[in-house]
C-alpha positions, 0 to 999 in steps of 0.5 A: 189096140189089144187086137193089134197087140195080139197080132204083133205078139203072134207074128213075133212068136212065129219068128222065135227061131229066126230071132235066135239064130240071127243073134247067134249068127252075129255073136259068131263074128268077133266085131271088135274094132281093128285096123281100118281098110277101104270102106271098113273104117273099124275093121273087117270083122265089124264090116262083116257084121254090117254086111250080114245085117245088110243082107238080112234087111234086104231079105226082109224087104227093107230098102237099105243104104250103106254109109261107107262102112260107118253105118247101115240104114234100112227103111220102110215107107216114104213119109217125111217123119219117121220112127228110128231105132239105132243099134250097134254091132261092135263089141268090146274085147272079150277079156278072160275067164269065160266058161263058154267060148265067147264067139260061138253063141252057145245056147243052153239053160234058156240063154244065149252066151257070147260077147255081144249078146246083151250089148248090143247084138241080141237087142238089136235083132229083137228090135229089127224083127219087131220093126219087120213084123210092123212092116209085114202087118202094114203091107197086109193092110192090117195096121196103118202107119203115119211115119216111116220106119228106119233102122240104123246099125252102127259100128263104133258105139264102144269106141266113141260113136264116130259111126253116128257122127259120120251118118248124121252128117249125111242123113236127117236126124230122127223124128222120134226113136229109141236105142235098145242099149241100156235099161227099162223102163226107159232112160230119160237122162245120160250122165255126161261122158268124158275120157281124158288122159294123164301123161307124165314123163318118166324114167325108161326103167320099167314097163307097164300095161293094163286094160283094153278100153276106157269104158271097161274096168281092167281085169289085168295089169302087167308090170315089168321092172327091176325089183326083189321078187321075194319082197314083192311076194311079201308085200302081196301076201301082207295086203291080202292080194295072193289070189289077185297078183302073181310074181315071176321071172321070165326070160331074165325079166321080173314081172308082176301081173294083177287080176281084177274083175271086168265091168262096165265103165259106168258101173266100176263099183261092180268090178275090181280094178287091176291097175289099182291093185298094181299101184297098191303093190308098187306103193311099197315095192318102188322105192326109188325117188324118181318121176315114176314114184311121184306118179305112184304117189299121185295115183294112190292119193287121188285115184286108188280104189275111189270110183266116185272121183272124191280123191280127185276132188271131183265128187260131184252129185245131183238129185237127178242123176246121182254121183259122178262115176270114175274108172281108171280104164287103161295104162300104158307106157310109150318109151319115157312117157306114162299114160293113164286113161280115165273114163268119167261119167258126170252128173247132168247138172255139172259142167265139163269146165268145172271138172277140167279146172279142178283136175288140172290144178290137182295134177300140176303139183305132180307135173302131170299133163292133162290131155282131153280125149273126148267129152259128150255133155249130159242128155236129159228129157223131162218125165212128161215128154211125149217119147218118154211117156209113150215108151214108159206106158208100153213097158208098163203094159207088158210087165206091170212094173211101176219103176220110174224113168232112169238116169244112167251113167252109161253112154248110148247112141242117144247122145248122138241123135236128136229125139231118141232115148235109150229103151231096155233091154235090161230090167230092174234087178237083172244081173249085170253082164255087159262087158263081163265074162260069160255075157248072156241074154235070156231067150225069154227076154229076147222075145219079150223085148222084140214084143216091147219094141214092136208095140213101141214102134207102132205106138210112135208110128201111128201118132 
């Protein structure tokens, strides 16, 4: 085993430049979901990233199959059972406040900067080259594999994983595998993933817009209406929000813009919600007794700055996975309809039905409509499961870290594929940079991940 590990590690070190350059190449593609086109279900940019990986995999000697722009499959071997790695090429929008260009793949200070560097382009590249090394060693008869190797590139992880749903309607589920899109040492469980909307008929006397995705803490919210500018400034100053809000007039319109701090929707306590700042200001500024006033009261009473769902009476918690987490991710107005989008990550022992019943009871008092957008039930593997044990062993051999398997609020591809868990790239104590400005991955971490992933794939494939 030590001999094989040494072979793998040397091959990966020899590929360092390729790993870095491929990561940079993919970061340069702004693969944010856009308007669909034929064979480009999530837009041209995401498809460009998919085609880039298709060409790369062909050059590396894998057999490839493009699933109508939804996913790309790269395979080595013809055995019935397989080891499958699933990475995603789409990214969330860049947001504001970057100190480096978000789509240039800037390399400095031992890091690669850019949207997707850690979520999930860098780790996907690391795992792909790890798998390629095993293919190369198997072809050279230096190792033997009992399972074929399969790599799947997805294109819609950030937008609901419709790509994998499409793919697995046409392809077999893996025998065993992982997705490099969360944390080490290994993710044994994922909280339930829930997105719903609150919709309310309101007067068409204002405009409001904030947030980009349900699974991002909104870093900006804009309100346009008829109000006294001086009063707004006084309220903002009284609340200590001068650095979080600005008021101005533009083209005869009076506008407030609030600024927050973006963070991953599963970790809203690490961000600052610009929508919540806005409703805190509107609580005193909007004095009309109308339907929008009722919505303001609802927001501040039952959401506000609470990120655990306690104000909404859904503050569930269990020993396996901890507290429910809530993110008010987006707000928009469509003529006379106000729509607030909420993302909830709920504990593995909580049911969706419990949440729905309680939330509907709360909102009916405000004449607010509840709309389910998506619900993905929790995922959980016992600690002694073969996959959990194997990945944990490999991780500990490289790190000597005895951290126990985790249950996370983030949703990964593991939810949409059977016999798959999330595995890396973040390690205990890492700065949280996914979905944030100046996202980066350490080059040393990228290389370490590639070695860990290659050894993990080998361990799973030789059994």
